[in-house]
C-alpha positions in Angstrom: 68.5 6.4 134.0 67.9 6.2 130.2 65.3 8.4 128.5 63.2 5.3 127.9 63.1 4.3 131.5 62.6 7.9 132.8 59.5 8.1 130.6 58.1 4.9 132.0 58.5 5.8 135.7 57.2 9.0 137.4 59.3 10.2 140.4 57.8 12.1 143.3 58.6 15.8 143.2 61.8 16.6 145.2 64.2 19.4 144.8 67.2 20.8 146.7 68.0 24.5 147.2 69.2 26.0 143.9 71.9 28.1 145.3 74.5 25.4 145.9 77.2 23.3 144.3 75.9 20.5 142.2 77.6 17.3 141.2 78.7 16.5 137.6 81.5 17.2 135.2 83.5 20.3 135.8 85.6 22.4 133.4 89.2 22.0 134.5 91.2 24.4 132.4 94.7 25.2 133.8 95.8 27.6 131.0 94.1 30.5 129.3 92.4 29.7 126.0 94.9 29.5 123.2 97.9 28.9 125.4 99.6 25.6 125.0 101.6 23.8 127.7 105.3 24.0 127.3 108.2 22.3 129.1 110.3 24.1 131.6 114.0 24.2 130.9 115.6 25.5 134.2 113.9 23.3 136.8 111.9 20.1 137.2 108.2 20.6 137.9 105.8 18.0 139.4 102.1 18.9 139.4 100.2 18.4 142.6 96.8 19.2 141.3 94.9 19.2 138.0 94.7 23.0 137.6 96.6 24.4 140.6 99.8 23.6 142.5 103.2 22.3 141.5 106.4 21.4 143.3 109.6 22.6 141.8 113.0 21.0 142.1 116.4 22.4 141.1 115.9 26.0 142.3 117.9 27.5 145.2 115.9 30.3 146.6 118.9 31.5 148.6 120.8 32.5 145.4 120.1 35.6 143.2 117.9 34.8 140.2 119.0 35.3 136.6 116.7 37.1 134.3 116.0 33.8 132.5 115.2 31.9 135.7 112.9 34.7 137.0 111.0 34.7 133.7 110.5 30.9 133.8 109.4 31.0 137.4 106.9 33.7 136.6 105.5 31.6 133.8 105.2 28.6 136.2 103.5 30.9 138.7 100.9 32.1 136.1 100.3 28.6 134.9 100.1 26.7 138.2 99.1 29.7 140.5 101.0 28.3 143.5 104.6 26.9 143.5 106.1 24.8 146.3 109.8 24.4 147.0 111.4 21.8 149.3 114.7 21.7 151.1 115.2 25.5 151.1 117.3 26.3 154.2 117.1 30.1 153.8 117.0 33.1 156.1 114.2 35.7 156.2 116.5 38.1 154.3 116.8 35.5 151.5 113.1 35.0 151.5 112.6 38.7 151.3 115.1 39.1 148.5 113.5 36.3 146.5 110.1 38.0 146.8 111.6 41.4 145.6 112.1 39.9 142.2 108.4 40.5 141.7 108.2 44.0 142.9 107.9 46.3 146.0 107.0 44.6 149.2 104.1 45.6 151.5 103.7 45.7 155.2 100.6 44.4 157.1 99.1 46.9 159.6 97.2 44.2 161.6 99.6 41.3 162.0 102.8 41.2 164.0 106.1 41.3 162.1 109.2 39.2 162.4 112.7 40.8 162.2 111.6 43.2 159.5 108.5 45.2 158.8 108.2 43.5 155.5 108.1 40.0 157.1 104.7 39.1 158.7 105.0 36.5 161.5 102.1 34.1 162.2 102.9 32.4 165.6 100.1 30.1 166.7 99.8 27.9 169.8 97.1 27.2 172.4 97.3 30.8 173.6 96.9 32.4 170.1 94.0 31.0 168.1 94.4 30.8 164.4 92.1 33.0 162.3 93.3 32.2 158.8 91.2 29.0 158.6 88.7 30.6 156.2 88.9 30.8 152.4 90.3 34.2 151.6 92.4 36.3 149.3 95.0 38.4 151.1 94.4 42.1 151.8 91.6 42.8 149.4 90.7 45.6 151.7 93.5 47.6 150.0 93.0 49.5 146.8 95.9 47.5 145.4 95.7 44.0 146.9 98.9 41.9 147.0 100.3 40.4 143.8 101.4 37.4 145.6 103.1 36.0 148.8 106.1 33.9 149.7 105.5 31.8 152.9 107.9 29.6 154.8 107.3 27.8 158.1 109.8 28.5 160.8 108.3 25.8 163.0 106.3 22.9 161.6 103.8 21.1 163.9 104.3 17.3 164.1 100.9 16.7 162.7 98.6 19.0 160.7 99.0 22.6 159.8 98.5 22.2 156.0 97.6 25.0 153.7 95.1 24.8 150.9 94.7 26.9 147.8 91.8 27.2 145.3 92.0 28.4 141.7 89.4 31.1 141.3 89.7 31.1 137.5 88.4 27.5 137.6 85.7 28.7 140.0 84.6 31.3 137.6 84.7 29.0 134.6 82.2 26.6 136.2 79.7 29.2 137.3 76.2 28.7 135.7 75.9 31.0 132.6 73.0 32.9 134.2 75.3 33.7 137.2 78.1 34.9 134.9 75.7 37.2 133.1 74.3 38.4 136.4 77.7 39.3 138.0 79.2 40.8 134.9 80.2 44.4 135.7 79.2 44.2 139.3 81.4 45.7 142.0 81.7 44.6 145.7 82.9 46.4 148.8 85.9 45.0 150.7 86.7 46.0 154.3 89.4 44.9 156.8 86.9 44.9 159.7 85.2 41.5 159.1 88.6 39.7 158.8 90.2 41.1 161.9 87.5 42.3 164.3 87.1 39.0 166.2 90.8 38.6 166.9 92.5 42.1 166.9 92.8 44.9 169.3 89.7 47.1 168.8 91.6 50.3 169.5 94.0 49.5 166.7 91.1 48.7 164.4 89.5 52.0 165.2 92.6 54.0 164.6 93.1 52.4 161.2 89.6 53.2 159.9 90.7 56.5 158.3 93.8 54.9 156.8 91.9 52.0 155.3 88.4 53.0 154.3 86.2 50.4 152.5 87.2 49.9 148.8 85.4 48.6 145.8 86.7 45.9 143.5 85.0 44.1 140.5 83.3 40.9 141.5 85.1 39.3 138.5 88.6 40.7 137.8 90.7 40.1 134.7 94.2 38.8 135.6 96.6 41.5 134.6 99.1 39.1 133.0 97.0 36.2 131.7 93.8 38.0 131.0 91.7 35.2 132.6 88.5 36.1 134.4 88.7 35.2 138.1 86.1 35.3 140.8 87.3 38.1 143.2 85.1 38.0 146.3 86.1 36.3 149.6 84.4 35.7 152.9 87.1 37.4 155.0 86.8 40.9 153.5 83.9 41.2 151.0 80.9 42.8 152.7 78.3 43.5 150.1 77.7 44.1 146.4 77.3 47.7 145.3 73.8 48.9 144.5 72.1 45.6 145.4 69.5 45.0 148.1 71.3 43.6 151.2 69.3 40.4 151.3 69.9 39.7 147.6 73.6 40.7 148.0 74.1 38.3 151.0 72.5 35.4 149.1 74.5 36.0 145.9 77.8 36.4 147.9 77.1 33.3 149.8 76.8 31.3 146.6 80.0 32.9 145.2 81.9 32.3 148.4 81.1 28.6 148.3 82.8 28.1 145.0 86.2 28.0 146.6 85.1 24.9 148.5 85.1 22.6 145.4 88.0 20.1 145.7 88.6 19.9 142.0 89.8 23.5 142.1 92.1 23.0 145.1 95.5 21.8 146.1 96.6 20.9 149.6 100.2 21.3 150.8 101.8 19.2 153.6 104.5 21.4 155.2 107.9 20.1 156.2 111.0 21.8 157.5 112.5 24.2 154.9 109.5 24.2 152.7 108.4 27.4 150.9 105.2 28.3 149.0 104.9 31.2 146.5 101.4 32.0 145.3 99.6 34.3 142.9 97.2 36.3 145.1 95.4 37.6 142.1 94.2 34.2 141.0 93.7 32.2 144.2 92.2 31.9 147.6 93.8 30.0 150.4 92.9 28.4 153.8 95.3 27.6 156.7 94.0 24.4 158.2 93.8 24.7 162.0 94.1 21.1 163.1 97.4 21.3 165.0 96.7 23.2 168.2 97.9 23.1 171.0 101.0 22.3 169.0 103.0 25.3 167.8 103.1 26.5 164.2 105.2 29.5 163.2 105.1 30.9 159.7 106.7 34.0 158.1 105.2 35.6 155.0 106.5 38.3 152.6 103.9 39.9 150.4 104.4 41.8 147.1 102.5 44.9 146.2 99.9 44.4 143.5 97.9 46.4 141.0 94.3 47.7 141.2 91.9 45.0 140.1 90.0 45.7 136.9 
């Protein structure tokens, strides 16, 4: 409605709750400020989303990487946050060796492993309900959450079973300025209990409490390679904001959690046989869509040790 018309007509008072996601133009910035897009020389890249997600062609993950290819793949990872590879008929050893190009590998104390302790196996059917269908960043209950992960599906369901990723730098960029000011410098507590208590053996959870006490991370972290600010709280593991009244903390966290739900910040990947995904866990959240059961879905993941968020 134009200004002239709005001045002529008086609308009844009606408001919606303020702590939500509102419609309108969103800032969709894929690269850090001052960084220009450049072509890739060693593979073909096809974007799947505006700010996140790209499919790469011309890379064989079963072969050792040259220093040049590793560097260009890392640039693509930083710029697109999650990379997808098709037609990769590789073994778990080759998957592991590919991930090792980015650092030491971690083990997960709460999820069954495959043929190696460094390979986490997610086997889901009607007897094993999925619990990854929540927006989350992996293992933020660790002092050093994972740098990233390499995931391949060993068994793809005939229908469904997609995975979605959200760009948490875009989520931060679009926060209201008053929220950015409010959360600057805040820290939040992360704990493994919320993410695993409903689905894991409680004796195991009890035994691990001394090994994995709650940790604090900044609500907004700076990416260690790009310098971008990213929203770093997630519904699976973040329990409360340090020094804040619990009710106020719950309300603010609820608002921050919902930011991952904005489709403009997301990419959705349809799995097929021999597909592989490699994502930057420092910049993203992800969600495994549970729409395939009772069909079987089996995935194997290798995670790379990360740094302490600042």
